[in-house]
C-alpha positions as CSV (number, residue, x, y, z in Angstrom):
1,X,188.6,-13.8,121.7
2,X,186.4,-14.4,124.7
3,X,188.0,-16.6,127.4
4,X,184.8,-18.7,127.4
5,X,184.2,-19.3,123.6
6,X,187.0,-21.4,122.2
7,X,185.5,-22.3,118.8
8,X,182.1,-22.3,117.1
9,X,180.1,-21.8,114.0
10,X,176.7,-20.3,113.4
11,X,174.3,-20.1,110.5
12,X,173.9,-16.6,108.8
13,X,175.0,-14.4,111.8
14,X,177.5,-14.2,114.6
15,X,176.1,-14.6,118.1
16,X,178.2,-13.9,121.3
17,X,180.9,-11.4,120.8
18,X,181.0,-11.8,117.0
19,X,183.0,-15.0,117.1
20,X,182.9,-18.1,115.0
21,X,182.7,-19.3,111.4
22,X,179.6,-18.1,109.5
23,X,177.8,-20.4,107.0
24,X,174.9,-19.6,104.7
25,X,172.9,-22.8,105.4
26,X,172.7,-25.2,108.3
27,X,175.2,-28.0,107.8
28,X,174.8,-31.7,108.4
29,X,176.7,-33.4,111.4
30,X,179.9,-34.1,109.5
31,X,180.3,-30.6,108.4
32,X,179.1,-29.1,111.7
33,X,181.7,-31.1,113.6
34,X,184.5,-29.6,111.5
35,X,183.1,-26.1,111.4
36,X,182.6,-26.0,115.2
37,X,186.2,-27.1,115.9
38,X,184.9,-30.2,117.7
39,X,186.7,-32.8,115.6
40,X,188.8,-34.1,118.5
41,X,188.5,-36.9,121.1
42,X,188.9,-37.1,124.8
43,X,191.2,-39.7,126.4
44,X,191.7,-40.7,130.0
45,X,195.2,-40.7,131.5
46,X,196.6,-41.8,134.8
47,X,197.5,-39.1,137.3
48,X,200.9,-39.4,139.1
49,X,202.5,-37.5,142.0
50,X,205.2,-35.0,141.0
51,X,207.9,-36.4,143.3
52,X,208.0,-40.1,142.7
53,X,205.6,-40.5,139.8
54,X,203.4,-42.8,141.8
55,X,200.0,-43.3,140.2
56,X,197.1,-41.9,142.2
57,X,194.4,-44.5,142.4
58,X,190.7,-43.8,141.8
59,X,191.2,-40.7,139.6
60,X,191.9,-40.0,135.9
61,X,192.7,-36.9,133.8
62,X,190.4,-36.2,130.9
63,X,192.7,-34.9,128.2
64,X,192.1,-33.7,124.6
65,X,193.9,-36.0,122.4
66,X,194.7,-33.5,119.7
67,X,196.9,-31.2,122.0
68,X,197.1,-33.2,125.2
69,X,195.3,-30.4,127.1
70,X,193.9,-31.6,130.4
71,X,190.2,-30.7,130.6
72,X,189.5,-32.0,134.1
73,X,190.1,-34.5,136.8
74,X,187.4,-37.2,137.2
75,X,187.0,-40.4,139.1
76,X,187.8,-43.7,137.4
77,X,184.1,-44.4,137.2
78,X,183.6,-41.5,134.8
79,X,182.4,-42.5,131.2
80,X,183.4,-40.3,128.3
81,X,180.8,-39.2,125.8
82,X,182.8,-38.1,122.7
83,X,181.8,-35.1,120.5
84,X,181.1,-37.5,117.6
85,X,178.7,-39.4,119.9
86,X,176.8,-36.2,120.7
87,X,176.2,-35.5,117.0
88,X,175.4,-39.2,116.3
89,X,172.9,-39.1,119.1
90,X,171.1,-36.1,117.6
91,X,171.3,-37.5,114.1
92,X,169.6,-40.7,115.2
93,X,167.0,-38.9,117.3
94,X,166.0,-36.4,114.7
95,X,166.4,-38.6,111.6
96,X,167.7,-38.0,108.2
97,X,168.0,-34.4,107.1
98,X,168.8,-32.9,110.5
99,X,170.6,-29.6,110.2
100,X,172.7,-27.8,112.9
101,X,172.2,-24.1,113.6
102,X,175.2,-23.6,115.9
103,X,177.8,-25.7,117.8
104,X,181.0,-25.1,119.6
105,X,183.4,-25.4,122.4
106,X,183.4,-23.4,125.7
107,X,186.1,-22.9,128.3
108,X,189.0,-24.4,126.4
109,X,187.1,-27.5,125.5
110,X,185.7,-28.3,128.9
111,X,182.2,-27.9,127.7
112,X,180.6,-28.3,124.2
113,X,177.2,-27.7,122.8
114,X,175.2,-28.1,119.6
115,X,171.8,-26.7,118.6
116,X,169.7,-28.5,115.9
117,X,166.5,-27.4,114.3
118,X,163.7,-30.0,114.5
119,X,161.9,-30.6,111.1
120,X,158.4,-29.9,112.5
121,X,156.9,-26.4,112.3
122,X,154.0,-25.3,114.6
123,X,151.5,-22.5,114.3
124,X,150.4,-21.5,117.8
125,X,148.1,-18.5,118.4
126,X,148.9,-17.4,114.8
127,X,152.7,-17.4,115.6
128,X,155.2,-19.7,113.8
129,X,157.1,-21.6,116.5
130,X,160.1,-23.7,115.6
131,X,161.4,-26.3,118.1
132,X,165.1,-26.8,118.5
133,X,167.1,-29.5,120.2
134,X,170.0,-28.5,122.4
135,X,172.7,-30.9,123.6
136,X,175.3,-29.8,126.1
137,X,178.2,-31.9,127.5
138,X,181.0,-31.3,130.0
139,X,184.4,-33.0,129.6
140,X,185.8,-31.7,132.9
141,X,183.5,-33.6,135.3
142,X,181.7,-30.5,136.4
143,X,178.4,-31.2,134.8
144,X,176.0,-33.7,133.4
145,X,174.9,-34.5,129.8
146,X,171.9,-32.3,129.1
147,X,169.4,-32.5,126.3
148,X,166.5,-30.1,126.0
149,X,163.9,-28.9,123.5
150,X,163.7,-25.2,123.1
151,X,160.8,-23.6,121.0
152,X,161.7,-20.3,119.3
153,X,159.1,-17.7,118.2
154,X,160.4,-17.2,114.6
155,X,159.3,-13.6,114.1
156,X,161.5,-12.3,116.9
157,X,163.8,-15.2,117.8
158,X,162.5,-15.3,121.4
159,X,162.9,-18.5,123.4
160,X,159.6,-19.9,124.8
161,X,161.1,-22.9,126.8
162,X,158.6,-22.8,129.6
163,X,158.7,-25.2,132.4
164,X,155.4,-27.1,132.0
165,X,154.1,-29.1,134.9
166,X,152.5,-31.6,132.5
167,X,155.1,-32.1,129.8
168,X,158.9,-32.7,130.0
169,X,161.3,-30.7,127.8
170,X,164.7,-31.4,129.5
171,X,166.7,-34.5,130.3
172,X,170.0,-34.9,132.0
173,X,172.3,-37.7,133.3
174,X,175.7,-37.9,134.9
175,X,178.8,-39.7,133.3
176,X,178.7,-42.7,135.7
177,X,177.1,-46.1,135.0
178,X,175.6,-47.4,131.9
179,X,175.9,-44.4,129.6
180,X,174.4,-46.2,126.6
181,X,171.3,-47.2,128.5
182,X,170.9,-43.6,129.8
183,X,171.2,-42.2,126.2
184,X,168.5,-44.7,125.2
185,X,166.4,-43.3,127.9
186,X,167.0,-39.8,126.6
187,X,165.9,-40.9,123.1
188,X,162.7,-42.3,124.5
189,X,162.0,-39.1,126.5
190,X,162.6,-36.7,123.7
191,X,160.5,-38.6,121.3
192,X,157.7,-37.0,123.2
193,X,158.7,-33.5,121.9
194,X,155.4,-33.4,120.1
195,X,153.6,-33.8,123.4
196,X,155.4,-30.8,124.8
197,X,154.5,-28.7,121.8
198,X,150.9,-29.8,122.0
199,X,150.6,-28.9,125.7
200,X,152.5,-25.6,125.1
201,X,149.9,-24.8,122.5
202,X,147.0,-25.5,125.0
203,X,148.6,-23.2,127.6
204,X,149.2,-20.4,125.0
205,X,145.6,-20.6,124.0
206,X,144.6,-20.3,127.7
207,X,147.0,-17.3,128.1
208,X,145.5,-15.7,125.1
209,X,142.1,-15.7,126.8
210,X,143.5,-14.2,130.0
211,X,143.0,-10.5,129.7
212,X,145.4,-8.1,131.5
213,X,144.7,-4.6,132.5
214,X,147.6,-2.1,132.2
215,X,147.6,-1.8,136.0
216,X,148.1,-5.6,136.3
217,X,150.9,-5.5,133.8
218,X,152.7,-2.8,135.9
219,X,152.1,-4.9,139.0
220,X,153.7,-8.0,137.3
221,X,156.7,-6.0,136.1
222,X,157.4,-4.7,139.6
223,X,157.2,-8.3,140.9
224,X,159.6,-9.5,138.2
225,X,162.0,-6.6,138.8
226,X,161.8,-5.8,142.5
227,X,163.5,-3.0,144.4
228,X,165.0,-3.8,147.7
229,X,164.1,-1.8,150.8
230,X,167.6,-0.6,151.3
231,X,168.3,0.1,147.6
232,X,170.9,2.7,146.8
233,X,170.1,5.6,144.4
234,X,172.0,3.9,141.6
235,X,170.1,0.6,142.2
236,X,166.8,2.5,142.1
237,X,167.8,4.1,138.8
238,X,168.8,0.7,137.4
239,X,165.4,-0.8,138.4
240,X,163.6,2.0,136.7
241,X,165.6,1.4,133.5
242,X,164.8,-2.3,133.5
243,X,161.2,-1.8,134.2
244,X,160.8,0.8,131.5
245,X,162.5,-1.6,129.1
246,X,160.1,-4.4,129.8
247,X,157.1,-2.1,129.7
248,X,158.2,-0.9,126.2
249,X,158.5,-4.5,125.0
250,X,155.0,-5.2,126.1
251,X,153.2,-2.0,125.0
252,X,155.3,-0.9,122.0
253,X,156.9,-4.0,120.3
254,X,155.8,-4.0,116.6
255,X,155.4,-7.8,116.6
256,X,153.0,-7.7,119.5
257,X,150.6,-5.0,118.1
258,X,148.3,-7.6,116.6
259,X,148.0,-9.4,119.9
260,X,145.5,-8.3,122.5
261,X,146.5,-7.1,126.0
262,X,146.6,-10.5,127.5
263,X,148.9,-13.0,129.3
264,X,150.2,-14.4,126.1
265,X,151.4,-11.0,125.0
266,X,153.0,-10.5,128.4
267,X,154.9,-13.8,128.2
268,X,156.2,-12.8,124.8
269,X,157.3,-9.4,126.1
270,X,159.1,-11.0,129.1
271,X,160.7,-13.6,126.8
272,X,162.0,-10.8,124.5
273,X,163.3,-9.0,127.6
274,X,165.0,-12.1,129.0
275,X,166.4,-13.2,125.6
276,X,167.6,-9.9,124.1
277,X,167.9,-7.2,126.8
278,X,171.5,-6.4,127.6
279,X,172.4,-6.4,131.3
280,X,173.3,-3.1,132.9
281,X,176.7,-4.5,133.8
282,X,177.8,-6.9,131.0
283,X,180.3,-9.5,132.0
284,X,182.5,-11.4,129.5
285,X,180.5,-14.6,130.0
286,X,177.1,-12.9,129.6
287,X,176.2,-14.5,126.2
288,X,177.4,-17.9,127.3
289,X,175.3,-17.7,130.4
290,X,172.3,-16.7,128.3
291,X,172.8,-19.7,126.0
292,X,173.0,-22.0,129.1
293,X,169.5,-20.9,130.0
294,X,168.4,-22.3,126.6
295,X,168.9,-25.7,128.3
296,X,168.1,-25.1,131.9
297,X,165.3,-22.6,131.3
298,X,165.1,-18.9,132.1
299,X,163.9,-18.2,135.6
300,X,162.5,-14.8,134.7
301,X,160.3,-16.3,131.9
302,X,159.2,-19.2,134.2
303,X,158.4,-16.7,137.0
304,X,156.3,-14.6,134.7
305,X,154.5,-17.8,133.4
306,X,153.6,-18.8,137.0
307,X,152.3,-15.3,137.6
308,X,149.9,-15.2,134.7
309,X,148.8,-18.8,135.3
310,X,147.5,-17.7,138.7
311,X,145.7,-14.6,137.3
């Protein structure tokens, strides 16, 4: 088992190293909590010196109650958000009938995530786009609570979570202060998911009207996958492989053949490349890092998006 994935479930197929429990249909929150192995709580404990057992002021140990495993050292101002609260938050936000596509625990319980499918369906530029809600939380004090909306192009499972300047898709907060108030703020922010999808549709319509010559596509690909001046022969070969891969996804992908040679097609090709292309040197945490970009956004897709916007 990967050192990063501790437990998880997924609907219909196994992502990330073939781990996790597979279920035929997306479960509700109660079932998802059990299937993901997240049915445990975090408690805070005093930290004492090893010699005299003197309690260290100002700090606590976040520990998993089920096995007493220490997940991280935090300040005494740190507020815990339990796994059950994460699911309750999503249930409340999305309403009755929410179903979870995947959820699980990373790094021995230090980080957890859940991915829920929103009930709305969108047809944008003739493509079916399904929005998902991602919730990530860190129990070790290393990160904030993050909630984001991630649209997926259904036909090829590509993420289209573009950073729009005029619509918000991601929210985060730290574990200090009035957590309940901050979670209420997140609810208010994410209720504007429809606004993000509307603006995304407008931008995609604009990109669909932006024609690209083959020469321009090659230019963009070189900008996205640059070659350094002092590159070794191996690095040059790697750059060629990556560029050829992206070119093939733009010119040859069956799902893009009905789309003209335009900026929308290019964004989808880059999204396919960023979402599905395997790195030349695959580390054990590759899939986990790719999933993290579901929340934070993928810099390659965003860079390509800014390129075509300025065309």
